[in-house]
N, C-alpha and C positions, 0 to 999 in steps of 0.2 A: 643858130640856137634851136630852131624848130627841128631840123634834121637830127640833131644830137638827142633831143628829147624823144623823138619817135623811135630812134634806134635803141635807146635805153629801155623804153617801155616794151618794145618788141623782144628785146633780150630777156627782160625780166619775166615776161609772159611765158616764154619758152622754158625758162629755168623753173618756173612754178609747175609747169606741166611735167617736166622731167622729175621733179621732186615727188609729185603725186604718184607718178607711175612707180617710182622706186619704193615708196611707202606701201603701195598695194602689194608689191612683190614680197616685202618683208612681213606684212600682216597675214599673208595667205597661209592657211594651215598646212602642215607638212603632209606628204602623202601617207595614207593609212597603211599600217603594216599588219600582217596577220598575227592575231593574239592567240595565246594558248586557251583552249576551251576548258573551262572548269565546270564542275557539277552545278554550281550556282548559275552559271551562264546557260547551261542546258535547261534548268528549270525555268529560267526567265524566257528562254526561247519558245516555250510552250504558249506564252501569251504575246509573243512578238508578231508583228505583221510585216514580213519582208516585202520589198518593193519589186523584186524580180523573180522569175521562175527558178533561176539557178540557186538563189538564196533559199527559196522554199524547199528545193530538193535537198540542199545541204542541211538545213535545220531538221527536215523530216528524217534524214539519215542519222543525225545525232540523237534524235529522240527514240528511234527504233533500236539503236545499238545498246546492248546490255553489257555491263562490266563482266569481265571474265572472273569466275569464281575459282579460287585455288583451294583445293582440299588440304587440310592440315595433316591428314594421315596418308602415309604412303601405301602403295599396293601391298607391300610386305606386311605392314601393320594391320591392314584390313583382313588379310588372309589369316594372320595369327588370331585376330579377334573372333573371326567366324569359327575357327577350329576350337577355341576355348569355350565357345557358347553353344556347341553342338548338343550337349546333354542337358541344357538349361531350359526349363519351361517357364514362360512368362507368367507372372502372377496377375490374376484378374483383379481389377479395381472394384472394391466393395463400397467405396464412398465413405468408409469409416476412418476415424482418426484414433490412433492408439496413444493414450496418455499414460504417463508413469503413475504408479500407485502412490497414493498419499502416504507420507511417513506417519507411522503411529507415534502419538505423543501421550504422555501421562495425563490422567484426568486433572491433576492439579495444574499442570501447565496449560491445558485447554481452558480451564476456568479463568486463569490469569489473563490469557489472551482475549477471552470474551469480555472481561471487565475492562481491559485496556482499550479494546476497540470501541466499547460503549462510552468511554470518556470518564469512567469512575476511577477512584483511587483505591478501590478495595483490593486487598491482598489476602489470600487464604490464610487462615489461622494455622499456627504450628505450636501446639501445646508442648512439643518436645523441648522447646527452648524456655519453658517456664519452670519456676522453682516450686518444689513441693513444700518448702519450708518458709515461703514468703509470708510476711505478716504486714498488711497495710496499716497505715497510721490510724485510720478510722476504726480498725478492729479493737483498739484499746478502749474506745468509748462504748461501742456496741458491735460485737462480732456477728450479729445476726443480719446485718445489712452493710451495703457498700455503695458509695456514690463517687462517680468519677470526678476528679477535681475540676474538670472543664464544665461541669453542669451546675446549675443553680439548685437551691434547696427545694424549689417547687417540683423538680423532677421526681425526687423521692416521695414527696407528699402526694403527687398524682399517681405514682406507682402503687402506693399503699391504698389509695382510694379506688383502685381498679379502673383507672381512666382507660387503660389499654387492656383489652381482653386477651387472655392466653390463647395463642394460635397453634402451639405445638408443645408436646411434652416428651421427655426422655426419662425412662426408668432405669436406674443403674443397679437395682437389686440383683445380687448374685455375681456381679462383675468384680474382677480383680482391679488393682490400681492401674496396671498397664492397659487392661481392656477398657476401663473407664476413661482413661486419657484419650484413647483413640475414638471411643464413642462420643465423648463430649466435643472433640475436635471436629469430627465429621458432622455432628448434629448442628453445631453453630454455623458451620460453613453452609450447610444446606438451607438453614433458616435465613441467613443473610442473602443467599442467592435468590431465594423466593420472596425476599423483602418482607419477612415476618418481623414485627416490632417487639412483641412480648411473648416470651416462651417460659416453660417450666422445666426444671431439672430435679428429679426425685433421686436423692442420694441416700436416703434412709437415715435413721437416728443412730444406728450402729450397735443395736442390741446383739447382733450376731457376730460382732468382732471378737476374735480369739486373742488378740494381743493385750498386753498389760497396759498399753497407753490409751486404751479406749477406742472409740470409733476412728476409722481412717478416712473413708470417703467424705464424711461430713465436713471436716475442716479443709481437706486437701482440695476438694472441688471448689470450695469458696475461694481458696488461695489462687487457684488457676484463674477463676473469673476476674479477680481483682487485678490481675496482671495483663488482661487482654484489652487492646485498644478499642475493640468493637463493643465492649460491654460498658454501657453508660451507668447502670445501677442494678442492684439486685436486693431483694429483701425476702425474709421468710414468708412462706405462704400462710394463708389463713387456715384455721383448723379443718375446714371443709375441703381445702385444696391440697392438704398434705402436712400442714403445720410445720414443726421444726425439722422434719425429714425432707423438706423440699424448699427450693428457692425459686422466686419469680424474677426473671432476668429481662432487663430492657436493653435492646440491641440498637446499635447505630444504623441509620438508614443511608442507603446509597441509591443514587439516581441511575 
């Protein structure tokens, strides 16, 4: 029994040694094969520390070698380009930048853009779209004054009490109906642009009118004003300010 046991243990020991040797052979890394050198490997080689002088020389050679540059133009193309550029003189750089000229726009469009950029809702007046025969409802009671329906009665009361001083005045004496339309249109636009609150328009009484229907500017100018969104109210001026031949106009304010 003893001999059998010892023989078995000896055989087992030798078997274990053989298995360990075989496992070492299997776990051993395969022999290194030369890899393709990429640009990334070349950059990394700059910071690498090789162990042998042969590797140092190899890395140094890779770092010193530059990639060959291939020209996109052939020799024939270069020759043709030189021939075509023989009579051309290079332009000296002045450091300036040439910008295209700004497009010219109408004054009305420029004003509209200005008010749109400032955030206001003002649109230039266009008396060409108003009627010369328009009669407001308030004219039936008193044709000498007009109050915008959006305003309270205190607006007219304060206007008559001279709460707002007259800031600008327009005299239409001697103007025809078409001329007066343009003058009133431009005058009110300028007043709104400069944020004037109270203005005066002198249209005259109409003693010089040659028509059979009497004065023309007096009723027509008031009809225009009653149709404009930016006119809050108007009333005949006091005797010392023009009396029946002029109206004091209260304009809408824009920020």
